[in-house]
C-alpha positions in Angstrom: 36.6 -13.9 114.9 38.5 -11.8 112.6 39.4 -8.0 112.4 39.9 -6.4 109.2 41.4 -2.6 109.0 39.7 0.0 108.1 38.6 0.5 104.3 38.5 3.7 102.4 35.1 4.6 103.8 36.5 4.5 107.4 35.0 1.2 108.0 35.9 -1.6 109.8 34.8 -5.0 109.6 34.6 -7.7 112.5 33.3 -10.8 113.1 31.7 -11.7 116.3 30.9 -14.8 117.6 27.0 -14.7 119.0 26.1 -17.3 121.8 22.5 -18.0 123.0 20.4 -17.9 119.7 17.9 -20.6 119.2 15.8 -19.6 116.5 16.1 -17.6 113.3 13.9 -14.7 115.3 17.2 -14.3 117.7 19.3 -13.5 115.0 16.7 -11.2 113.3 16.6 -9.2 116.8 20.2 -8.8 117.0 20.8 -7.6 113.8 18.1 -5.0 114.3 19.8 -3.9 117.4 23.1 -3.7 115.9 22.2 -1.6 112.9 20.2 1.0 115.1 23.7 1.9 116.0 25.0 5.0 114.1 27.3 3.9 111.3 26.8 0.4 111.9 26.0 -2.4 109.3 25.3 -6.1 110.7 24.5 -9.4 109.3 23.6 -12.0 111.8 23.7 -15.8 110.5 21.6 -18.2 113.0 23.1 -21.2 111.1 26.9 -20.3 111.5 26.1 -18.3 114.7 28.2 -15.2 113.7 27.9 -11.5 113.2 29.2 -10.0 110.6 29.4 -6.4 111.6 31.0 -3.3 109.6 31.5 0.3 111.7 32.7 3.6 111.7 35.3 5.6 113.8 32.8 6.6 116.6 31.8 2.9 117.3 34.0 0.4 119.3 34.0 -3.3 119.6 32.8 -2.9 123.2 30.0 -1.2 122.2 28.7 -3.9 119.5 29.3 -6.6 122.3 27.3 -4.4 125.2 24.2 -3.9 122.5 24.3 -7.9 122.2 24.3 -8.3 125.6 21.9 -6.0 126.4 19.4 -7.9 123.6 19.9 -10.9 126.0 22.3 -12.9 123.9 26.5 -13.2 124.3 29.5 -11.9 122.0 32.9 -12.6 122.0 35.7 -10.1 121.6 37.8 -11.2 118.8 41.3 -12.0 119.8 44.6 -9.7 119.0 45.9 -10.7 115.4 48.3 -13.1 115.2 50.6 -14.5 112.4 48.7 -17.5 111.8 45.8 -18.0 114.0 44.7 -21.5 115.2 41.6 -22.3 113.8 38.4 -21.7 116.3 36.1 -24.8 116.6 32.9 -24.4 114.9 30.3 -22.9 116.6 27.8 -25.7 116.0 30.4 -28.3 117.7 30.1 -26.6 120.9 26.1 -27.5 121.0 26.8 -30.9 119.5 30.5 -32.2 120.6 31.8 -34.9 118.5 31.5 -38.6 120.0 33.3 -39.3 123.4 33.2 -35.7 124.4 30.6 -34.8 127.3 27.9 -33.5 125.3 25.0 -31.9 127.6 22.2 -31.8 124.7 22.7 -35.2 124.1 22.5 -36.1 127.9 19.2 -34.0 128.2 17.9 -35.7 125.2 18.5 -39.2 126.4 17.0 -38.7 130.1 14.0 -37.1 128.7 13.3 -39.8 126.4 13.7 -42.3 128.8 11.3 -40.4 131.1 8.7 -39.7 128.7 8.4 -42.8 126.6 6.4 -44.5 129.6 4.2 -41.1 129.8 3.6 -41.1 126.2 3.1 -44.8 125.9 0.6 -44.9 128.9 -1.8 -42.0 127.5 -1.7 -43.3 124.0 -2.8 -47.1 124.6 -5.7 -46.7 127.3 -5.5 -50.6 127.9 -2.2 -50.2 129.7 -3.4 -47.6 132.2 -3.8 -49.0 135.8 -5.3 -47.5 138.8 -3.4 -44.3 139.9 -1.3 -44.5 136.6 -1.9 -40.7 136.1 0.2 -40.2 139.1 3.2 -42.2 137.7 2.8 -40.1 134.4 3.4 -36.8 136.8 6.5 -38.1 138.4 8.2 -38.7 135.2 6.7 -36.1 133.3 7.2 -33.2 135.4 11.2 -33.6 135.3 11.2 -33.6 131.9 9.0 -30.4 131.3 11.0 -28.6 134.0 14.5 -29.9 133.8 14.5 -31.2 130.4 12.7 -27.8 128.8 15.0 -25.8 130.9 17.0 -24.3 128.2 13.5 -23.4 126.5 12.3 -21.7 129.8 15.7 -19.7 130.5 15.9 -18.3 127.1 12.1 -17.3 127.0 12.3 -15.7 130.5 15.8 -13.8 129.1 13.6 -12.7 125.9 10.8 -11.4 128.3 13.1 -9.3 130.0 14.3 -7.8 127.0 10.5 -7.2 125.9 10.9 -10.2 123.0 9.5 -13.5 122.1 11.2 -16.3 120.1 10.5 -19.6 119.4 11.2 -20.6 122.9 8.6 -18.4 124.1 6.1 -20.5 122.2 7.7 -23.7 123.4 8.2 -22.7 126.9 4.7 -21.3 126.8 2.8 -24.4 125.3 4.7 -26.9 127.7 4.3 -25.4 130.9 0.6 -24.6 130.2 -0.2 -28.4 129.4 1.9 -29.1 132.8 0.0 -26.5 134.7 -3.4 -27.5 133.7 -2.6 -31.0 134.3 -1.6 -30.2 137.9 -4.9 -28.3 138.7 -6.8 -31.2 137.1 -4.8 -33.8 139.4 -5.2 -31.7 142.5 -8.3 -29.8 142.5 -10.0 -31.8 139.6 -11.4 -35.1 138.9 -8.1 -36.5 136.9 -6.6 -37.6 140.4 -9.0 -40.0 141.4 -8.5 -43.8 141.4 -9.6 -45.6 138.4 -9.4 -42.5 136.0 -8.7 -43.6 132.5 -7.7 -41.3 129.5 -8.3 -42.0 125.9 -5.6 -40.5 122.8 -6.9 -38.9 119.8 -4.7 -37.2 116.8 -7.3 -34.3 116.9 -8.8 -32.0 119.9 -11.4 -33.7 121.6 -14.1 -32.3 124.0 -14.2 -33.4 127.5 -14.5 -32.3 130.6 -11.8 -29.7 131.8 -11.2 -31.2 135.5 -10.7 -34.4 134.2 -8.2 -34.1 131.2 -4.5 -34.2 131.7 -2.2 -33.0 128.7 1.4 -34.8 130.7 1.8 -36.7 127.3 2.0 -33.4 125.1 3.9 -31.5 127.5 6.3 -34.2 128.2 6.6 -35.4 124.5 6.6 -32.0 123.1 9.6 -31.1 125.3 11.3 -34.4 124.2 10.6 -34.1 120.3 11.6 -30.7 120.3 15.2 -31.3 122.3 15.7 -34.4 119.9 15.3 -32.0 116.8 17.3 -29.5 118.6 20.3 -32.0 118.8 19.7 -33.4 115.1 19.9 -29.8 114.0 22.8 -29.2 115.8 24.8 -32.3 114.7 23.7 -31.5 110.7 25.0 -27.7 111.2 28.2 -29.4 112.4 28.2 -31.7 109.5 27.3 -28.7 107.3 30.2 -26.8 108.2 32.8 -30.0 108.2 34.4 -28.6 104.7 35.2 -25.4 106.0 37.0 -26.9 109.4 38.5 -29.6 107.1 39.9 -26.6 104.9 41.0 -24.9 108.6 42.8 -28.3 109.6 44.3 -28.9 106.0 47.6 -26.9 106.9 50.9 -28.4 108.1 51.9 -27.8 112.0 55.3 -27.8 111.9 58.2 -27.3 109.4 62.1 -28.3 108.9 63.7 -25.2 108.2 67.3 -24.7 106.7 69.4 -22.7 109.3 73.1 -22.6 110.0 73.5 -25.6 107.9 71.2 -28.0 109.2 67.4 -28.4 109.6 65.4 -27.0 112.6 62.1 -27.8 113.0 59.6 -24.8 114.2 56.2 -24.0 114.4 54.5 -22.9 111.0 53.6 -19.7 112.4 57.1 -18.7 113.1 58.1 -19.0 109.0 58.9 -15.6 107.4 59.0 -15.2 103.5 62.4 -16.2 102.3 62.7 -18.9 104.7 64.0 -22.4 103.1 62.2 -25.5 104.2 62.6 -29.3 103.8 59.8 -31.1 102.4 60.1 -35.2 102.4 58.0 -37.9 100.5 54.7 -37.9 102.3 54.9 -34.4 104.3 52.4 -31.6 103.7 53.8 -28.5 102.2 53.7 -25.8 105.0 53.5 -22.6 103.1 53.2 -21.1 99.9 56.4 -21.0 97.9 59.0 -22.0 95.0 61.3 -25.2 94.6 64.8 -24.5 95.0 66.1 -27.4 94.9 65.1 -31.2 94.1 61.8 -32.8 92.0 58.7 -34.4 93.0 55.0 -34.7 92.2 52.3 -32.8 94.5 49.2 -33.7 95.7 46.7 -30.9 95.4 43.5 -32.7 95.4 42.7 -31.0 98.7 43.0 -27.1 97.4 41.7 -28.0 93.9 40.0 -30.7 93.3 42.8 -32.1 90.6 42.9 -35.8 91.2 46.2 -36.3 89.6 49.5 -35.1 91.4 51.5 -32.4 89.5 54.8 -32.9 88.6 57.1 -29.6 90.0 61.0 -29.2 89.5 63.3 -26.3 90.5 61.5 -23.1 89.5 57.7 -24.1 90.0 55.4 -22.9 92.8 53.7 -24.8 95.2 50.9 -24.3 97.4 50.8 -24.6 101.5 48.7 -27.8 102.7 49.3 -29.9 99.3 51.3 -33.1 100.0 54.7 -34.0 98.7 54.4 -37.6 97.4 57.6 -38.5 95.7 61.1 -36.9 95.9 62.8 -34.8 98.5 62.3 -30.9 97.8 63.6 -27.5 99.0 60.9 -24.7 99.3 61.5 -21.0 99.4 58.9 -19.4 101.6 57.0 -16.6 99.2 53.7 -15.9 101.3 53.0 -17.0 105.1 50.0 -16.7 107.5 46.9 -15.2 105.9 48.5 -14.8 102.6 48.7 -18.1 101.7 46.4 -19.7 99.2 44.6 -21.6 101.7 44.2 -18.9 104.1 42.8 -17.2 101.2 40.4 -19.8 100.0 39.2 -20.3 104.3 38.4 -16.6 103.9 36.3 -16.7 101.0 34.5 -19.7 101.8 33.6 -18.2 105.4 33.0 -14.6 104.0 30.3 -16.4 101.8 28.7 -18.7 104.4 28.3 -15.5 106.6 26.6 -13.7 103.9 23.0 -13.4 103.3 21.0 -13.8 99.8 18.4 -11.8 99.1 15.5 -14.8 99.6 17.1 -15.3 103.3 16.7 -11.3 104.1 13.0 -11.8 103.1 13.0 -15.0 105.2 14.5 -13.4 108.1 12.0 -10.3 108.1 9.1 -12.6 108.2 10.8 -14.4 111.0 11.1 -11.3 113.2 7.2 -10.7 113.0 6.6 -14.2 113.2 6.6 -15.2 117.3 4.3 -12.2 117.7 1.9 -13.2 115.0 1.8 -16.8 116.6 1.0 -15.6 120.0 -2.3 -13.8 118.8 -3.1 -16.5 116.7 -3.0 -18.6 119.8 -5.1 -16.1 121.7 -7.5 -15.7 119.3 -7.7 -19.6 118.8 -8.4 -20.2 122.6 -11.1 -17.1 122.6 -12.7 -18.8 119.4 -13.1 -22.2 120.3 -14.3 -20.9 124.1 -16.6 -18.6 122.7 -18.2 -21.0 119.9 -18.1 -24.2 122.0 -17.9 -23.2 125.6 -15.4 -25.9 125.9 -12.4 -24.8 127.9 -10.6 -28.2 127.5 -11.0 -28.0 123.7 -9.7 -24.3 123.4 -7.0 -24.8 125.3 -5.5 -27.9 123.5 -6.2 -26.2 120.2 -4.3 -23.0 121.5 -1.2 -25.2 122.6 -1.3 -26.8 119.5 -0.9 -23.7 117.8 1.9 -22.6 120.0 4.1 -25.5 119.6 3.1 -26.0 115.8 4.8 -22.9 114.7 8.5 -23.0 113.3 10.5 -20.2 112.0 13.4 -22.3 112.8 12.8 -23.9 109.3 12.8 -20.3 107.6 15.8 -19.1 109.5 17.8 -22.3 108.7 16.8 -23.0 104.9 19.4 -20.4 103.4 22.5 -20.6 105.6 22.6 -24.5 105.9 22.6 -24.8 102.2 25.2 -21.9 101.4 27.2 -24.0 104.3 27.1 -27.2 102.2 27.1 -25.7 98.9 30.6 -23.5 99.6 32.0 -26.1 101.6 31.7 -28.6 98.8 32.5 -26.3 96.3 36.0 -25.7 98.1 36.7 -29.3 98.2 36.2 -29.3 94.2 38.2 -26.2 93.6 35.3 -23.8 93.4 35.2 -20.8 95.6 32.0 -18.7 96.0 32.6 -15.3 97.5 28.8 -14.6 98.4 25.4 -15.7 98.5 23.9 -13.1 96.0 26.3 -14.6 93.6 23.9 -17.5 93.4 21.3 -15.4 92.1 23.6 -14.2 89.0 24.3 -17.8 88.2 20.7 -18.7 87.2 20.1 -15.5 84.8 23.3 -15.6 82.9 22.9 -16.3 79.4 26.4 -15.4 77.8 29.8 -16.5 78.8 32.8 -14.2 77.5 35.8 -16.4 77.5 39.4 -14.8 77.6 41.1 -16.6 75.1 45.2 -16.2 76.5 45.6 -18.3 79.7 41.7 -19.4 79.7 40.8 -21.2 76.7 44.6 -21.7 75.9 47.6 -22.6 78.2 48.8 -18.9 77.8 52.3 -20.1 76.8 53.9 -20.3 73.3 54.4 -24.2 72.5 56.1 -26.0 69.4 53.5 -26.6 67.2 54.8 -28.3 63.8 58.2 -29.2 62.4 58.4 -28.9 58.6 61.5 -30.1 57.5 63.3 -29.2 53.9 64.2 -32.3 51.6 67.2 -34.2 52.7 67.3 -32.6 56.1 65.8 -34.5 59.2 63.4 -33.4 61.8 66.1 -34.1 64.8 68.8 -32.2 62.7 66.7 -29.1 62.2 65.3 -29.2 65.8 68.7 -29.4 67.2 70.4 -26.6 65.6 67.4 -24.4 65.5 66.8 -25.2 69.3 70.5 -24.8 70.0 70.6 -21.2 69.1 67.0 -20.6 70.1 68.0 -21.6 73.8 70.3 -18.5 73.8 67.6 -16.2 73.6 64.8 -15.0 76.0 62.2 -14.6 73.2 58.8 -16.2 74.3 59.1 -18.0 70.8 62.8 -19.0 71.0 62.0 -20.3 74.3 59.3 -22.5 72.9 61.3 -23.8 70.4 64.4 -24.3 72.6 62.1 -26.3 75.2 60.6 -28.6 72.5 63.9 -29.1 70.8 64.9 -30.1 74.1 62.5 -32.2 74.9 62.8 -34.1 71.9 66.7 -34.6 71.1 68.2 -33.9 74.6 70.7 -31.8 75.7 71.3 -28.9 73.3 75.0 -27.7 72.1 76.2 -24.3 72.9 76.1 -21.8 70.2 79.4 -19.8 69.3 79.2 -16.3 67.9 75.6 -16.2 69.0 73.7 -12.6 67.7 70.2 -11.5 68.0 68.6 -9.4 65.5 65.8 -7.3 66.7 62.5 -7.9 65.0 64.2 -10.4 62.8 65.6 -13.7 64.5 68.8 -15.0 66.0 71.9 -16.3 64.3 75.1 -18.5 65.7 77.5 -21.2 65.0 76.3 -24.6 65.9 78.9 -27.5 65.2 80.7 -25.5 62.8 77.3 -24.6 61.2 76.2 -21.1 60.5 72.7 -21.3 61.6 70.1 -18.6 61.0 66.5 -18.6 63.0 64.1 -16.1 62.1 61.9 -14.2 59.8 62.2 -14.6 56.0 64.1 -11.2 55.9 66.5 -12.4 58.1 67.5 -15.3 55.6 67.2 -12.5 52.7 69.8 -10.4 54.1 72.1 -13.7 53.7 70.6 -13.9 50.3 68.8 -17.2 51.2 65.2 -17.9 49.6 62.8 -20.1 51.1 62.1 -23.2 48.3 58.1 -23.2 47.4 57.3 -26.0 49.5 58.3 -24.0 52.6 56.9 -20.9 52.0 53.6 -22.5 50.8 53.8 -24.5 54.2 54.5 -21.4 56.2 51.9 -19.6 54.5 49.5 -22.2 55.8 50.5 -22.5 59.4 50.1 -18.3 59.4 47.0 -18.8 57.8 46.1 -21.2 60.6 47.0 -18.4 63.3 50.3 -19.9 64.3 53.7 -18.2 64.2 56.0 -19.6 61.7 59.8 -19.2 61.9 62.4 -20.2 59.1 65.7 -22.1 59.7 68.4 -22.0 57.6 72.3 -23.0 57.8 75.4 -23.2 55.6 73.7 -21.1 52.7 70.5 -23.0 52.5 66.7 -23.0 54.0 66.5 -26.0 56.0 63.1 -25.8 57.3 60.1 -24.3 58.9 59.2 -24.6 62.6 55.9 -23.1 64.0 54.6 -22.4 67.3 51.6 -21.5 68.4 49.7 -20.7 72.2 48.4 -24.3 72.7 44.5 -24.3 73.5 43.9 -26.7 76.8 43.1 -30.1 76.2 40.0 -29.8 77.8 38.7 -26.5 76.8 36.8 -28.0 74.0 34.9 -30.3 76.4 34.2 -27.3 78.8 32.8 -25.3 76.0 30.3 -28.1 75.3 29.3 -28.3 79.0 28.6 -24.3 79.3 26.7 -24.9 76.1 24.6 -27.6 77.9 23.8 -25.4 80.6 22.2 -22.9 78.2 24.9 -20.3 77.6 26.4 -19.1 74.6 30.1 -18.7 74.4 32.1 -16.0 72.9 35.9 -15.6 72.6 37.5 -12.7 73.6 40.9 -11.9 72.4 43.8 -9.3 71.8 45.0 -11.4 69.0 44.3 -10.7 65.5 40.8 -12.4 64.0 42.7 -15.2 62.0 44.1 -16.3 65.5 41.0 -16.3 67.3 39.1 -18.2 64.8 41.8 -21.0 64.6 41.2 -21.2 68.6 37.7 -21.0 67.8 37.1 -23.8 65.6 39.0 -26.1 67.7 36.9 -25.5 70.6 33.6 -25.2 69.2 32.9 -21.6 69.3 30.8 -19.5 66.9 31.0 -16.1 68.2 34.6 -14.1 68.3 35.6 -10.9 69.1 39.2 -10.5 68.3 41.8 -7.6 68.5 40.3 -6.1 71.7 42.7 -3.8 73.7 43.0 -4.9 77.3 41.3 -1.5 78.4 38.4 -2.3 75.8 37.4 -5.4 77.4 34.8 -3.5 79.8 33.4 -1.9 76.8 32.8 -5.5 75.4 31.2 -6.8 78.3 29.2 -3.6 78.9 28.0 -3.7 74.9 26.7 -7.3 75.6 25.1 -6.1 78.3 23.2 -3.4 76.4 21.9 -6.0 73.9 20.0 -7.3 76.8 22.2 -10.2 77.7 23.3 -11.4 81.2 26.9 -12.0 80.8 29.8 -14.0 82.6 33.0 -13.4 82.2 35.9 -15.8 82.6 39.7 -14.6 82.8 42.8 -14.9 84.5 44.8 -11.9 83.8 45.6 -8.5 85.4 43.9 -6.9 82.0 40.6 -8.8 82.8 39.8 -7.7 86.6 37.5 -4.8 85.4 35.7 -7.0 83.0 35.7 -9.7 85.6 33.9 -6.9 88.1 31.7 -5.4 85.4 30.1 -8.7 84.0 27.1 -10.1 85.9 29.0 -13.0 87.0 33.0 -13.1 87.4 34.6 -16.2 87.3 38.2 -15.9 88.2 40.7 -18.8 87.1 43.1 -19.4 90.4 45.9 -20.3 88.5 45.9 -16.1 87.2 46.6 -13.1 89.1 45.8 -11.9 92.5 44.0 -8.8 90.5 41.7 -11.0 88.4 40.6 -13.4 91.6 39.8 -10.4 93.9 37.4 -9.3 91.0 36.0 -12.5 90.1 32.7 -13.5 91.9 33.6 -17.5 91.7 37.3 -18.3 91.6 38.3 -21.6 89.9 41.2 -22.4 91.9 42.3 -25.1 89.2 43.3 -23.8 85.9 40.7 -25.9 84.0 38.1 -24.4 82.1 36.1 -27.4 82.7 35.3 -26.3 86.5 33.7 -23.1 85.3 30.8 -25.5 84.0 31.0 -27.4 87.2 30.8 -23.9 89.2 27.8 -22.6 87.6 26.0 -25.6 88.0 26.9 -26.1 91.8 25.9 -22.6 92.4 22.5 -23.0 90.6 21.8 -26.4 92.3 22.6 -24.6 95.8 20.3 -21.8 94.8 17.5 -24.9 93.8 17.9 -26.4 97.4 17.6 -22.5 99.2 14.5 -22.3 97.4 13.1 -25.7 97.7 13.8 -25.1 101.6 12.0 -22.0 101.7 9.1 -23.3 99.9 8.8 -26.3 102.3 9.5 -24.1 105.5 6.4 -21.5 104.2 4.6 -24.4 103.2 4.7 -26.2 106.7 3.7 -22.8 108.6 0.8 -22.2 106.1 -0.8 -25.5 106.1 0.0 -26.0 110.1 -0.9 -23.4 112.0 -4.6 -23.3 110.1 -4.9 -27.3 111.0 -3.7 -26.5 114.5 -6.1 -23.7 115.2 -8.8 -25.8 114.0 -8.3 -28.6 116.3 -7.0 -31.1 114.1 -4.0 -31.6 115.5 -2.9 -33.1 119.0 -0.4 -30.6 120.6 1.9 -33.8 120.7 1.8 -34.5 117.5 2.5 -30.8 116.4 5.5 -30.8 118.3 6.9 -33.4 116.4 5.9 -31.8 113.3 7.6 -28.7 114.8 10.9 -30.4 115.2 11.4 -32.3 112.4 10.5 -29.2 110.1 14.2 -28.1 110.8 15.8 -31.1 110.6 14.4 -31.9 107.4 15.3 -28.4 106.1 19.2 -29.0 107.2 19.0 -32.6 105.8 17.9 -31.6 102.7 20.9 -29.1 102.5 23.0 -31.9 103.2 22.3 -33.6 99.5 25.0 -30.9 98.3 27.7 -33.1 99.8 27.1 -35.4 97.3 27.5 -32.9 94.4 30.2 -34.6 92.2 32.3 -32.9 89.1 31.0 -33.6 85.5 34.0 -36.1 85.0 37.1 -37.2 86.7 39.3 -34.3 86.3 42.9 -35.1 84.4 45.9 -33.2 84.5 45.7 -29.9 82.8 48.4 -29.3 80.2 
């Protein structure tokens, strides 16, 4: 349960834990009551048993809770904000605790099953019926209906006092009516006579009302529905397992450096700027920067990245990841709710608590479903009675109608699939911000890829070494790298890093000087070295020989940046640098095409550079030379052409375009602004995850639609069958109970969703 501060519209958002809901119509009633309050917008999710409520200045949290209580349910007030709140247990767990803990529902199921099984067997197998067997059946069935079904009767009574009817109303009416009829037949009719025998039929049979008992239907229905509720709660707990796993990922305590020594404190007491020690095998306590040591970090639990990432001084690390190798000291940069783990958890929770449009339609149906079923049951009773003059058959058909109805499956169809889909996505480094995103992924036909940082690494790297005759590559790199090492220019850093990687430690230059816009110069090992444009060399009366000039022109035609190197009055070679294309980008483009998407490369670079990158990754459509502020116009222009556009980006200048696109995919390695603007966040900086994200979202939407189809189809087919007398009430109860279990189990198939290939370490 969380509260967020008022936004610009003077709205405060609160999340309440709702208790007492037993079906989708309960959630619809609470939502309707809350939305009647002035300035309140509420969404109640039956699967997560939570309410997301936005309210204005004239409303207090106490008013919201009071409204829920008046409706017949419970709501918990959120606790005061803490630096790092302990994760609350999943609400479904309170219904179906983990093995080893006392579980009232499981106990009720087992006792009811043990008592009702002999009743059902005796009723279904006439050869087993002995004299006065009916009285044994009553002795066993009565506790099942009264005690086993107590949760249904209590909920039905509570709702009746508030003038409402829910699924519990149908179950309670049906089972109590069956028990009541049986009691009348046993005590006042002929059913209690010694030697009475009772047949069993899958359909409604006509018989004398005074000799017919329905104890097997009353006990069997109660037990079947209890089993269904238990399995449903257990499945819901499994559906929310991924989110609970996220909540439990973080470290509990940390060794902080204070006063020259290590002090172990709870993670919640960490502050920004604190330095803490992480040894091999330990979890990193919070987001920070490595200030001492080097290691490899396993971030698979946050990013889905299977290969540990090497980190050294200056590299950033995320909380909850695992240090697998050396000892490192980390300086905390984000703590509490600001950490990457907390933000991921918040995004997943928000997505799971949201509602897609298809779910809102199902909720509206669920809200009126129970009253309609009650009318159908009354109509069935009267129709059978008037046409057949057979009270027994009329009663049996009416009870079957009451029990077969199942709005629960409608209420669970969307949220359970969302819970599993978003949870599985989080495990793979894919964060789906809300259910409405799913619809967008189905319609998208064009994907705009920002070049820098998305298709490419966003960092200049040494690409090519072209030495002059009688000049060695290592010598060329060593002298040029030494001079460039003294510069902070991105091109200079790329050359210096490439040189150090290949030749080792670089010597320090003497008499270093930077020529703005031209290059750098300095003395290295007694050689006067120049690195930069042709113009810089020309100032020192040095010309590039024809072979070097040709090579330089060819590199620039490919979109690379080329610099000339000279020393002691002669040109010695050409070095080229480029923003390297990520190793996985070409494969990612292929996957996006396979999903029916047309890729478009968008960049502020010139067309020559863009064409070079596009050729390398297999993109045909290029939009180059676009200023940051014009990216939104590009997206709008594509939309005006009738396209449904997805945008993938990572920078501040991508945020507006991500928000404008029909579907925004933000690379999690990018800026906070981009991540906030995106609909899907890709925690790992691998473009292949974009294809996986769209595939997962589409798969989740397909499961939701499949669930809704079966939930609707079940009710459309089952109600007429029951009204026509083609279903025994006990069979109807079993079918109703397991329709909900089917929907939840179908959603759980999303847990097996896998990325297209095993990921490799991104460049």
